[in-house]
Wavefront OBJ file of the C-alpha trace (Angstrom):
o trace
v 11.678 84.990 127.285
v 9.292 87.804 128.312
v 8.752 91.019 126.445
v 10.246 93.042 129.293
v 13.374 90.920 129.351
v 13.889 91.177 125.618
v 13.415 94.929 125.750
v 16.000 95.239 128.487
v 18.414 93.202 126.469
v 17.876 95.423 123.464
v 18.551 98.556 125.458
v 21.832 97.190 126.871
v 23.077 96.076 123.499
v 22.189 99.393 121.939
v 24.136 101.284 124.596
v 27.472 99.758 123.461
v 27.970 100.892 119.842
v 30.662 99.339 117.688
v 33.488 101.519 116.400
v 32.285 101.143 112.820
v 28.783 102.345 113.718
v 26.994 98.999 113.318
v 26.372 98.472 117.006
v 27.933 95.908 119.359
v 26.365 92.629 120.403
v 26.731 91.122 123.811
v 26.086 87.709 122.207
v 28.918 87.092 119.766
v 27.691 83.618 118.998
v 24.515 84.893 117.294
v 23.843 87.773 114.919
v 27.221 89.497 115.241
v 29.016 86.421 113.922
v 26.381 85.701 111.287
v 26.936 88.935 109.357
v 30.416 90.566 109.367
v 30.549 94.389 109.425
v 30.257 95.934 105.967
v 28.541 92.936 104.364
v 24.992 94.381 104.375
v 22.778 91.713 106.030
v 20.295 92.244 108.798
v 22.393 92.054 111.928
v 21.915 95.531 113.383
v 21.386 93.993 116.807
v 18.827 96.576 117.902
v 21.219 99.489 117.839
v 18.741 101.428 115.721
v 15.364 100.236 116.935
v 16.063 99.383 120.521
v 18.437 102.251 121.077
v 16.367 104.837 119.158
v 12.644 104.021 119.688
v 13.003 101.893 122.780
v 10.775 99.064 121.422
v 11.416 95.565 122.730
v 11.529 93.066 119.922
v 10.694 89.610 121.355
v 12.599 86.966 119.477
v 13.272 83.421 120.524
v 16.365 81.363 119.980
v 14.915 79.425 117.038
v 14.151 82.552 115.018
v 17.623 83.906 115.672
v 19.174 80.717 114.392
v 16.907 80.804 111.345
v 18.042 84.369 110.590
v 21.642 83.335 110.917
v 21.147 80.393 108.582
v 19.438 82.619 106.022
v 22.298 85.066 106.134
v 24.871 82.281 105.779
v 22.957 80.872 102.804
v 22.855 84.264 101.080
v 26.513 84.821 101.679
v 27.310 81.376 100.307
v 25.330 82.044 97.118
v 27.180 85.303 96.577
v 30.515 83.560 97.062
v 29.543 80.864 94.570
v 28.522 83.531 92.079
v 31.858 85.304 92.480
v 33.783 82.060 92.061
v 31.761 81.233 88.920
v 32.437 84.670 87.477
v 36.136 84.364 88.227
v 36.235 80.966 86.546
v 34.610 82.333 83.430
v 37.114 85.176 83.261
v 39.945 82.709 83.559
v 38.521 80.649 80.728
v 38.089 83.712 78.501
v 34.333 83.249 78.137
v 32.033 85.968 76.814
v 30.157 86.104 80.072
v 33.229 87.362 81.886
v 32.815 90.722 80.252
v 29.417 91.390 81.720
v 29.521 89.287 84.892
v 26.356 88.140 86.610
v 23.448 89.895 88.112
v 24.493 88.894 91.603
v 27.991 90.439 91.308
v 28.539 93.537 93.451
v 29.681 96.595 91.483
v 33.301 97.712 92.116
v 33.785 100.668 94.426
v 34.568 103.653 92.147
v 36.447 105.418 94.974
v 38.975 102.601 95.513
v 41.250 104.080 92.863
v 41.769 107.129 95.069
v 42.763 105.134 98.137
v 46.384 104.569 99.224
v 48.217 101.820 97.388
v 48.984 98.757 99.481
v 52.518 98.406 100.743
v 54.510 96.198 98.366
v 55.888 92.990 99.801
v 59.658 93.200 99.241
v 61.849 90.218 98.696
v 65.023 89.525 100.627
v 67.251 91.068 97.960
v 65.281 94.326 97.810
v 65.185 94.556 101.604
v 68.968 94.151 101.669
v 69.372 96.858 99.026
v 67.165 99.215 101.022
v 69.122 98.527 104.217
v 72.406 99.220 102.441
v 70.974 102.407 100.984
v 69.855 103.635 104.384
v 73.295 102.841 105.784
v 75.061 104.742 103.015
v 73.043 107.923 103.566
v 73.155 107.742 107.379
v 74.743 110.709 109.124
v 77.501 108.629 110.711
v 78.415 107.034 107.371
v 78.600 110.408 105.652
v 80.588 111.823 108.578
v 83.072 108.933 108.413
v 83.552 109.321 104.653
v 83.984 113.084 105.030
v 86.526 112.540 107.830
v 88.555 110.176 105.622
v 88.534 112.541 102.654
v 89.440 115.501 104.863
v 92.279 113.555 106.497
v 93.789 112.651 103.135
v 93.658 116.311 102.085
v 94.850 117.875 105.355
v 97.816 115.469 105.724
v 98.885 115.750 102.091
v 101.493 114.969 100.749
v 101.764 111.986 103.133
v 100.057 109.699 100.619
v 101.995 110.908 97.591
v 104.854 108.426 98.063
v 103.597 106.318 100.972
v 106.217 103.559 100.561
v 109.261 105.835 100.604
v 108.612 108.928 102.760
v 107.633 109.603 106.353
v 106.083 112.776 107.821
v 108.325 115.241 109.663
v 111.454 113.026 109.965
v 112.521 109.391 109.724
v 113.596 108.868 113.352
v 110.602 108.434 115.651
v 108.335 107.448 112.725
v 110.808 104.648 111.888
v 110.589 103.456 115.495
v 106.788 103.461 115.411
v 106.685 101.758 112.020
v 108.874 99.024 113.535
v 106.563 98.794 116.565
v 103.513 98.017 114.423
v 105.500 95.538 112.342
v 106.905 93.786 115.436
v 103.541 93.438 117.177
v 101.971 91.916 114.079
v 104.936 89.601 113.461
v 105.242 88.294 117.012
v 101.498 87.784 117.496
v 101.550 85.665 114.353
v 104.634 83.649 115.298
v 105.218 83.596 119.094
v 102.833 85.779 121.165
v 104.542 84.816 124.421
v 107.602 86.834 123.351
v 105.644 90.041 122.653
v 107.423 92.159 125.257
v 110.874 90.740 124.521
v 111.567 92.392 121.188
v 114.444 91.802 118.795
v 116.006 95.171 119.695
v 118.176 96.264 122.659
v 119.849 92.855 122.863
v 120.515 91.353 125.427
v 117.821 93.233 127.366
v 114.397 91.769 128.098
v 111.083 93.663 128.166
v 112.482 95.944 125.463
v 109.110 96.404 123.734
v 108.012 98.366 126.815
v 110.873 100.861 126.575
v 108.426 103.289 124.885
v 104.746 103.475 123.929
v 103.917 100.427 121.854
v 100.942 101.258 119.569
v 99.830 97.727 120.396
v 96.277 98.533 119.348
v 97.492 98.705 115.738
v 98.763 95.110 115.845
v 96.067 93.881 113.383
v 97.535 96.205 110.763
v 100.977 94.728 111.481
v 99.755 91.331 110.337
v 99.689 92.587 106.753
v 102.965 92.847 104.843
v 106.631 92.167 105.621
v 109.684 94.355 105.283
v 110.583 98.056 105.537
v 108.515 99.223 102.552
v 105.369 97.649 103.893
v 106.155 99.030 107.348
v 106.458 102.572 105.941
v 103.275 102.167 103.910
v 101.460 100.874 106.978
v 102.664 103.801 109.053
v 101.491 106.391 106.528
v 98.065 104.784 106.213
v 97.622 104.694 109.976
v 98.887 108.286 110.173
v 96.041 109.432 107.907
v 93.476 107.195 109.604
v 94.474 108.561 113.014
v 93.563 112.080 111.870
v 90.285 110.814 110.416
v 89.338 109.036 113.641
v 90.192 112.108 115.726
v 87.923 114.322 113.615
v 85.135 111.735 113.527
v 85.325 111.015 117.258
v 85.150 114.676 118.277
v 82.289 115.249 115.813
v 80.308 112.344 117.279
v 80.958 113.561 120.829
v 79.775 117.089 120.052
v 76.656 115.738 118.329
v 75.867 113.441 121.251
v 76.197 116.346 123.661
v 73.680 118.357 121.625
v 75.613 120.373 119.034
v 74.386 120.782 115.467
v 76.099 119.302 112.440
v 78.210 122.336 111.620
v 79.046 122.846 115.285
v 80.092 119.208 115.496
v 82.219 119.618 112.385
v 84.000 122.586 113.988
v 84.700 120.515 117.109
v 86.017 117.611 115.014
v 88.215 119.750 112.759
v 89.689 121.744 115.649
v 90.494 118.592 117.617
v 92.207 116.798 114.734
v 93.949 119.722 112.997
v 94.901 122.154 115.746
v 98.178 123.893 114.797
v 100.046 122.596 117.860
v 99.501 119.005 116.687
v 101.597 119.713 113.586
v 104.676 119.629 115.834
v 103.626 116.091 116.844
v 103.571 114.770 113.275
v 106.426 112.408 114.142
v 104.620 111.018 117.194
v 101.856 108.730 116.013
v 101.069 107.675 119.581
v 100.074 111.287 120.328
v 98.087 111.774 117.125
v 96.219 108.510 117.743
v 93.761 110.171 120.099
v 90.430 109.691 118.318
v 89.414 106.872 120.640
v 89.125 109.358 123.519
v 86.172 111.439 122.234
v 84.642 108.412 120.514
v 84.616 106.402 123.757
v 83.164 109.368 125.664
v 80.438 109.749 123.029
v 79.534 106.060 123.225
v 79.405 106.127 127.011
v 77.222 109.237 126.990
v 74.940 107.651 124.380
v 74.683 104.427 126.343
v 73.699 106.287 129.505
v 71.170 108.500 127.736
v 73.030 111.653 128.727
v 73.484 114.859 126.787
v 74.997 118.171 127.792
v 72.140 120.060 126.168
v 69.181 117.870 127.152
v 70.405 116.238 130.349
v 69.560 112.697 131.375
v 66.932 110.944 129.249
v 66.287 107.427 130.575
v 64.440 106.317 127.448
v 67.610 106.782 125.401
v 69.700 104.421 127.504
v 71.388 101.589 125.613
v 73.598 99.080 127.393
v 75.286 98.012 124.152
v 76.603 101.496 123.451
v 77.913 101.808 127.005
v 79.773 98.507 126.783
v 81.183 99.460 123.366
v 82.406 102.736 124.872
v 84.398 100.858 127.492
v 85.933 98.629 124.827
v 86.950 101.623 122.702
v 88.475 103.217 125.799
v 90.479 100.025 126.418
v 91.670 100.044 122.801
v 92.738 103.669 123.153
v 94.733 102.740 126.242
v 96.530 100.019 124.272
v 97.973 102.643 121.908
v 100.164 104.062 124.635
v 100.212 105.540 128.119
v 101.516 108.897 126.854
v 97.953 110.100 126.389
v 96.213 106.962 127.641
v 97.196 107.387 131.288
v 95.619 110.866 131.699
v 92.574 109.508 129.876
v 92.312 106.607 132.317
v 92.508 108.903 135.331
v 90.003 111.320 133.787
v 87.605 108.445 133.116
v 87.970 107.160 136.668
v 87.322 110.636 138.067
v 84.291 111.110 135.829
v 82.802 107.802 136.962
v 83.330 108.720 140.608
v 81.687 112.141 140.212
v 78.812 110.665 138.193
v 78.078 108.043 140.851
v 78.041 110.631 143.622
v 75.762 113.000 141.670
v 73.481 110.120 140.753
v 72.761 109.153 144.348
v 72.492 112.776 145.481
v 69.875 113.629 142.848
v 68.053 110.331 143.220
v 66.937 111.231 146.743
v 64.429 113.743 145.438
v 63.400 112.166 142.141
v 63.549 108.507 141.250
v 66.042 108.132 138.398
v 65.913 104.746 136.650
v 69.154 103.143 135.611
v 68.508 99.562 134.524
v 70.079 96.202 135.268
v 71.487 95.738 131.768
v 73.194 99.109 131.811
v 74.602 98.387 135.254
v 76.043 95.074 134.051
v 77.434 96.739 130.929
v 79.246 99.289 133.092
v 80.529 96.651 135.493
v 81.878 94.287 132.850
v 83.028 97.105 130.575
v 84.843 98.820 133.419
v 86.459 95.543 134.434
v 87.621 94.959 130.855
v 89.117 98.462 130.743
v 90.855 97.953 134.087
v 92.133 94.519 133.043
v 93.663 95.901 129.836
v 95.261 98.740 131.764
v 96.705 96.396 134.394
v 98.022 93.935 131.814
v 99.725 96.740 129.893
v 101.135 98.332 133.037
v 102.954 95.206 134.255
v 105.781 95.379 131.644
v 106.288 99.094 132.300
v 106.579 98.582 136.046
v 109.052 95.798 135.303
v 111.106 98.144 133.120
v 111.038 100.804 135.847
v 112.309 98.190 138.311
v 115.137 96.966 136.059
v 116.102 100.395 134.714
v 115.873 103.115 137.364
v 117.215 105.656 134.879
v 113.973 105.279 132.892
v 112.068 107.076 135.662
v 111.535 110.796 135.081
v 112.426 113.449 137.604
v 110.928 116.867 138.216
v 114.064 118.268 136.624
v 113.208 116.390 133.422
v 109.642 117.711 133.584
v 110.971 121.243 133.955
v 112.994 120.939 130.748
v 109.818 120.267 128.762
v 107.428 122.603 130.625
v 106.284 125.428 128.310
v 105.713 129.035 129.353
v 102.367 130.781 128.881
v 103.569 132.265 125.577
v 103.595 128.760 124.140
v 99.779 128.808 124.005
v 99.996 131.549 121.379
v 102.955 130.212 119.387
v 102.605 127.933 116.380
v 105.151 125.308 115.310
v 107.292 125.638 112.213
v 105.118 123.043 110.439
v 102.139 125.449 110.394
v 101.639 126.798 106.878
v 99.762 129.875 108.104
v 101.657 130.863 111.255
v 104.965 128.974 111.014
v 107.016 131.748 109.415
v 105.328 134.542 111.366
v 106.096 132.927 114.727
v 109.754 132.164 114.077
v 110.916 134.773 116.564
v 108.532 133.571 119.258
v 109.807 130.012 118.841
v 113.404 131.131 119.161
v 112.933 132.106 122.829
v 111.392 128.761 123.784
v 113.888 126.311 125.342
v 112.496 123.279 123.442
v 110.031 124.538 120.881
v 108.917 121.144 119.417
v 107.082 120.446 122.695
v 106.301 124.051 123.666
v 104.467 125.478 120.647
v 100.920 124.817 121.823
v 98.694 127.121 119.757
v 95.272 125.454 119.273
v 94.263 128.101 116.747
v 93.283 131.752 117.027
v 89.965 131.017 115.306
v 89.251 128.356 117.918
v 90.100 130.785 120.712
v 87.671 133.350 119.239
v 84.848 130.844 118.728
v 85.285 129.432 122.230
v 85.252 132.943 123.712
v 82.042 133.654 121.832
v 80.635 130.411 123.173
v 80.918 131.755 126.712
v 78.247 134.384 125.942
v 76.232 132.975 123.023
v 75.695 129.243 123.035
v 73.205 126.390 123.170
v 74.887 125.128 126.337
v 73.527 126.209 129.674
v 75.490 128.839 131.585
v 76.715 126.385 134.206
v 77.951 124.054 131.485
v 79.906 126.872 129.865
v 81.472 127.638 133.227
v 82.446 123.976 133.670
v 83.984 123.873 130.191
v 85.918 127.085 130.849
v 87.172 125.691 134.158
v 88.337 122.551 132.339
v 90.197 124.665 129.805
v 92.019 126.630 132.516
v 92.876 123.542 134.581
v 94.268 121.597 131.633
v 96.279 124.635 130.524
v 97.797 124.868 133.991
v 98.669 121.167 133.856
v 100.166 121.605 130.388
v 102.549 124.209 131.793
v 104.039 121.595 134.117
v 106.389 123.222 136.608
v 106.083 126.645 134.947
v 102.752 127.355 136.671
v 103.815 128.463 140.182
v 106.331 125.648 140.208
v 103.544 123.139 139.634
v 103.038 122.870 143.398
v 99.237 122.841 143.134
v 98.838 121.292 139.689
v 101.416 118.975 138.135
v 103.653 118.088 141.076
v 100.925 116.413 143.215
v 99.995 114.241 140.229
v 103.671 113.440 139.680
v 104.133 112.458 143.318
v 100.986 110.470 144.046
v 99.420 109.061 140.879
v 100.971 105.721 139.810
v 102.665 105.956 136.443
v 102.407 109.729 136.128
v 106.135 110.106 136.770
v 106.779 108.339 133.457
v 105.258 111.247 131.493
v 108.005 113.696 130.574
v 106.100 116.191 128.360
v 103.318 118.026 130.214
v 102.486 120.054 127.101
v 100.583 117.076 125.701
v 97.810 117.843 128.185
v 96.898 120.445 125.561
v 94.933 117.635 123.957
v 92.225 118.088 126.587
v 92.343 121.860 126.306
v 91.722 121.589 122.574
v 88.782 119.230 123.031
v 87.099 121.488 125.592
v 87.691 124.587 123.460
v 86.138 122.734 120.543
v 83.009 121.947 122.584
v 82.674 125.597 123.595
v 83.036 126.596 119.948
v 80.491 123.967 118.886
v 77.925 125.486 121.249
v 78.449 128.933 119.763
v 78.320 127.752 116.154
v 75.165 125.724 116.819
v 73.447 128.763 118.338
v 74.536 130.842 115.345
v 73.101 128.312 112.886
v 69.824 128.243 114.804
v 69.629 132.026 114.548
v 70.240 131.799 110.808
v 67.337 129.369 110.473
v 65.098 131.749 112.401
v 66.011 134.576 110.036
v 65.419 132.293 107.074
v 61.916 131.475 108.319
v 61.042 135.159 108.135
v 62.013 135.344 104.465
v 59.640 134.805 101.572
v 60.191 132.117 100.441
v 61.543 130.706 103.741
v 64.985 129.683 102.517
v 68.367 131.144 103.498
v 70.172 133.079 100.859
v 73.661 132.132 99.652
v 75.388 134.580 101.976
v 73.617 133.197 105.021
v 74.504 129.636 104.043
v 78.144 130.602 103.534
v 78.186 132.419 106.862
v 77.378 129.193 108.717
v 80.387 127.487 107.104
v 82.825 130.318 107.831
v 83.856 129.076 111.328
v 84.663 125.629 109.926
v 86.684 127.137 107.084
v 88.728 129.297 109.478
v 89.562 126.333 111.698
v 90.648 124.221 108.725
v 92.795 126.993 107.222
v 94.754 127.306 110.465
v 95.352 123.550 110.378
v 97.092 123.547 106.978
v 100.508 121.928 107.222
v 103.978 122.508 105.845
v 105.278 119.231 107.252
v 108.408 117.917 105.509
v 108.290 114.428 103.990
v 111.875 113.097 104.044
v 112.793 109.968 102.131
v 113.466 106.972 104.363
v 117.087 105.706 104.143
v 117.315 102.624 101.989
v 117.744 99.292 103.707
v 121.329 97.931 103.363
v 121.522 94.558 101.654
v 123.384 93.142 104.676
v 120.244 93.531 106.799
v 118.523 90.923 104.651
v 121.291 88.315 104.985
v 123.203 88.745 108.275
v 121.974 86.757 111.258
v 121.747 87.923 114.828
v 122.579 88.665 117.497
v 124.201 91.577 115.686
v 125.404 95.125 116.186
v 125.087 97.877 113.589
v 127.642 100.676 113.801
v 127.587 103.615 114.193
v 124.975 103.528 116.930
v 123.022 106.321 118.613
v 119.454 107.226 119.552
v 118.561 108.644 116.127
v 120.750 106.354 114.015
v 119.320 103.217 115.614
v 115.701 103.981 114.799
v 116.044 103.426 111.027
v 118.034 100.273 111.843
v 115.010 98.984 113.744
v 112.905 99.594 110.641
v 115.431 97.740 108.457
v 115.097 94.656 110.662
v 111.440 94.117 109.736
v 112.414 91.554 107.073
v 113.825 88.982 109.494
v 113.549 90.532 112.980
v 116.997 89.256 113.927
v 118.215 90.106 117.425
v 120.289 93.300 117.568
v 121.922 95.541 120.121
v 120.541 98.619 118.371
v 117.385 100.343 119.480
v 115.970 103.791 120.173
v 113.460 104.747 122.854
v 112.725 107.336 125.484
v 115.829 106.314 127.466
v 119.115 104.498 126.905
v 119.663 101.269 128.878
v 123.023 101.069 130.649
v 123.928 97.868 128.824
v 123.495 99.577 125.478
v 125.553 102.571 126.576
v 128.336 100.216 127.724
v 128.342 98.353 124.389
v 128.611 101.599 122.452
v 131.494 102.723 124.640
v 133.291 99.376 124.398
v 133.121 99.230 120.599
v 134.605 102.648 119.852
v 137.969 100.904 119.354
v 136.484 98.068 117.270
v 137.841 95.737 115.800
v 140.565 95.447 118.441
v 140.833 92.375 120.663
v 139.173 93.935 123.743
v 136.030 95.035 121.914
v 135.709 91.738 120.014
v 136.128 89.746 123.213
v 133.486 91.864 124.963
v 130.991 91.346 122.141
v 131.646 87.610 122.130
v 130.990 87.422 125.849
v 127.516 88.977 125.525
v 126.681 86.774 122.530
v 127.045 89.118 119.541
v 128.023 87.162 116.422
v 128.110 89.806 113.667
v 128.918 93.501 113.378
v 127.591 95.489 110.412
v 129.393 98.766 109.713
v 127.618 101.382 107.571
v 130.475 103.047 105.726
v 128.517 106.149 104.698
v 127.380 106.913 108.256
v 130.756 106.867 110.035
v 131.802 110.436 109.402
v 131.501 112.637 112.489
v 130.867 109.739 114.856
v 133.158 108.136 117.495
v 133.635 105.184 115.093
v 135.056 107.305 112.266
v 138.153 105.657 110.786
v 137.451 102.210 112.207
v 137.495 100.610 108.747
v 141.124 101.703 108.336
v 142.214 99.627 111.323
v 143.675 96.147 110.781
v 141.784 93.033 111.864
v 144.277 91.166 114.088
v 141.834 89.327 116.340
v 141.801 85.562 115.666
v 138.553 84.182 114.228
v 137.269 87.528 112.916
v 136.507 87.805 109.186
v 135.661 90.885 107.193
v 133.352 90.955 104.157
v 131.975 93.681 101.914
v 128.169 93.288 101.449
v 126.815 96.069 99.284
v 127.534 99.416 100.893
v 128.177 97.840 104.303
v 131.105 95.944 105.807
v 130.269 92.808 107.799
v 132.570 91.521 110.560
v 131.817 87.946 111.589
v 133.019 87.187 115.097
l 1 2 3 4 5 6 7 8 9 10 11 12 13 14 15 16 17 18 19 20 21 22 23 24 25 26 27 28 29 30 31 32 33 34 35 36 37 38 39 40 41 42 43 44 45 46 47 48 49 50 51 52 53 54 55 56 57 58 59 60 61 62 63 64 65 66 67 68 69 70 71 72 73 74 75 76 77 78 79 80 81 82 83 84 85 86 87 88 89 90 91 92 93 94 95 96 97 98 99 100 101 102 103 104 105 106 107 108 109 110 111 112 113 114 115 116 117 118 119 120 121 122 123 124 125 126 127 128 129 130 131 132 133 134 135 136 137 138 139 140 141 142 143 144 145 146 147 148 149 150 151 152 153 154 155 156 157 158 159 160 161 162 163 164 165 166 167 168 169 170 171 172 173 174 175 176 177 178 179 180 181 182 183 184 185 186 187 188 189 190 191 192 193 194 195 196 197 198 199 200 201 202 203 204 205 206 207 208 209 210 211 212 213 214 215 216 217 218 219 220 221 222 223 224 225 226 227 228 229 230 231 232 233 234 235 236 237 238 239 240 241 242 243 244 245 246 247 248 249 250 251 252 253 254 255 256 257 258 259 260 261 262 263 264 265 266 267 268 269 270 271 272 273 274 275 276 277 278 279 280 281 282 283 284 285 286 287 288 289 290 291 292 293 294 295 296 297 298 299 300 301 302 303 304 305 306 307 308 309 310 311 312 313 314 315 316 317 318 319 320 321 322 323 324 325 326 327 328 329 330 331 332 333 334 335 336 337 338 339 340 341 342 343 344 345 346 347 348 349 350 351 352 353 354 355 356 357 358 359 360 361 362 363 364 365 366 367 368 369 370 371 372 373 374 375 376 377 378 379 380 381 382 383 384 385 386 387 388 389 390 391 392 393 394 395 396 397 398 399 400 401 402 403 404 405 406 407 408 409 410 411 412 413 414 415 416 417 418 419 420 421 422 423 424 425 426 427 428 429 430 431 432 433 434 435 436 437 438 439 440 441 442 443 444 445 446 447 448 449 450 451 452 453 454 455 456 457 458 459 460 461 462 463 464 465 466 467 468 469 470 471 472 473 474 475 476 477 478 479 480 481 482 483 484 485 486 487 488 489 490 491 492 493 494 495 496 497 498 499 500 501 502 503 504 505 506 507 508 509 510 511 512 513 514 515 516 517 518 519 520 521 522 523 524 525 526 527 528 529 530 531 532 533 534 535 536 537 538 539 540 541 542 543 544 545 546 547 548 549 550 551 552 553 554 555 556 557 558 559 560 561 562 563 564 565 566 567 568 569 570 571 572 573 574 575 576 577 578 579 580 581 582 583 584 585 586 587 588 589 590 591 592 593 594 595 596 597 598 599 600 601 602 603 604 605 606 607 608 609 610 611 612 613 614 615 616 617 618 619 620 621 622 623 624 625 626 627 628 629 630 631 632 633 634 635 636 637 638 639 640 641 642 643 644 645 646 647 648 649 650 651 652 653 654 655 656 657 658 659 660 661 662 663 664 665 666 667 668 669 670 671 672 673 674 675 676 677 678 679 680 681 682 683 684 685 686 687 688 689 690 691 692 693
């Protein structure tokens, strides 16, 4: 190797310094490998001499190898010395105290360095994961929603085995529905839609909303007491899920924590919902905002921040579709408008996506596309499977179909939006006169809360939402209010009637006022935007303070909107005791008929059948089948020969007469009539009289 060549090599190697300042070698098999960085040694590689003075040090391959061997030998001696010193310390020798001359002194600054991360075992890692889960925002929000639901629905859980909220008619029906779905799925799932009630009719489980999504709860417990307990627990949980779902939706859209809490509380505890305390299928609405939040999260979309592709998550999108399908399984009363809203939202989103994608490339992702396809198909499949029995019922029972005249009976006037139901603790007594002028006030008192109105109005002018988003939310509020008025808004010609005429299944919805659910949700989002902006302003004022911490009055001011919303949601809902099950219901076989029979009287009878689920003529729903009306008419003269013969022909074997319920009914005095029909026996069983045919 010439001197010129070696000098050139030195210059090139010196021009590529190492990150640790030792210089970089282009020959890793020589000096750079012989002496690791930080070990001392002689391997500077010319970074100082060649790079600084420009001298060319001529070295041959043999001398380089010799230098490497010398360095390896020195390093080996130092390692042996350290091993020897460590062995002496382990043996407790005197020399361990002083070490050897070759030992390197400890770095005095190492004590000030960061401590190494401890290596955690599996148990400690599990404990840490559980701890992080317990303090996560969603966990705390869920626990708060449960505690708030128990408090806001009190005294529902005071005597949960013996009382029902509001009345014991529709709640008894819905308690039976959950019990039946759990019982039949455990015993004979093929007979799900052919319930033990409304004998001899088929498809009787589809005579009203089914709450089929609560079937897992129906698997636990047997009998009326367990059915009542189950109903009350699900009643409280429905409120908790509604508050939690609306909170999560508001947070996903960009609201702050307190703003989200206002949206959740207003959605779950709006005063108008107190009139629906006996309709669990209406109160079970928390899956709507929760599904929307999951879908928005999965698509990386937020009302405040727009579309953020990096936040896409196919799993959340698919879970949103599944939650939407579960919500649909709770009933078409609120599920059908939700399904149409979801379909419309998807259509608009697809159109906007392709329109905006022309100018700027907007990534979507194959996984997210597949999640939407399969999730949407699952939602559609659940909807179609649930719709089949209802179309069958509409075919077999034309009187089950609603007419525009029926819709008009339940369509509220505009004053209903400012009238609270009697169950409102704050406004119930004050609005008694306003309720008196409403034709059917249980479905026409639609006040979402004056505090919510005020907060939403403020959100139109002071909010974290963009102006166009506030306009869209306001438009949604006005449209859903117009739909809630049914035929009262210019005859419904441009709002409710077209939906009634052209959308499949919409004609089965008889109470347009329940569209107020969407009005309340949109008002809550407007209010959440205003409250979030207010809290941000409070933080700005706090930053100007010394020290930068908000005072107690500022902190309380941020909670005032939430407190006002909750106060308006306080209830005065009655908690009547459920009629006790007659002993005959635990012993008499079916098919059977319980007299007296009517819409309201039959609903507790359905609840009493949850011990054995024997077939019975009795049943209450949104309409009365013609066969049931004929049986009631034919048995007014019971136990004469004509009525007994008619019951025998349709297969009824036993008739249970509730003595204490006969007064004031068409069957009053029937127990005073003689039993002259051959083959009929009469027996007293507890407080009931049993006729065996």
